[in-house]
C-alpha positions in Angstrom: 0.0 0.0 0.0 1.4 3.3 -1.0 -0.1 6.7 -0.2 0.7 9.9 -2.1 -0.5 13.4 -1.7 -2.3 14.7 -4.7 -2.9 18.3 -5.9 -6.0 19.2 -7.9 -5.3 20.7 -11.3 -8.3 23.0 -12.2 -9.4 23.2 -15.8 -9.5 26.6 -17.5 -12.4 28.1 -15.6 -13.4 31.7 -16.3 -14.4 32.3 -12.7 -10.8 31.9 -11.5 -9.7 34.7 -13.8 -12.4 37.3 -12.9 -11.4 40.1 -10.5 -14.8 40.7 -9.0 -15.4 37.1 -7.8 -14.8 36.7 -4.1 -11.9 34.5 -3.0 -14.1 32.0 -1.3 -15.9 31.2 -4.6 -12.6 31.0 -6.4 -11.3 28.6 -3.7 -14.4 26.4 -4.3 -13.8 26.1 -8.0 -10.1 25.3 -7.5 -10.7 22.1 -5.5 -14.3 20.9 -6.3 -15.5 19.2 -9.5 -11.9 18.5 -10.5 -11.1 15.7 -13.0 -7.3 15.9 -13.1 -4.8 15.5 -10.3 -1.1 15.7 -10.0 1.0 13.7 -7.6 4.7 13.6 -6.7 6.4 10.3 -5.9 9.5 10.5 -3.7 12.6 9.3 -5.6 15.2 7.5 -3.5 18.4 6.8 -5.3 19.8 3.5 -4.0 23.4 2.6 -3.4 25.6 2.2 -6.5 26.6 -1.3 -7.5 30.1 -1.1 -8.8 29.9 -4.5 -10.5 26.9 -3.5 -12.6 28.0 -1.3 -15.5 24.4 -0.1 -16.2 23.6 1.4 -12.9 
């Protein structure tokens, strides 16, 4: 079982670009009804094996 944090990627929504829209409404559209997410996996470089020429 692996657990990763995900970040919502909002689609191009016109509400986020309007100046007159309150911040609470913009915040709602950033995280709700989102179809795409991005996640970052940690990368751990293992010890080098001197006998393996490919690593």
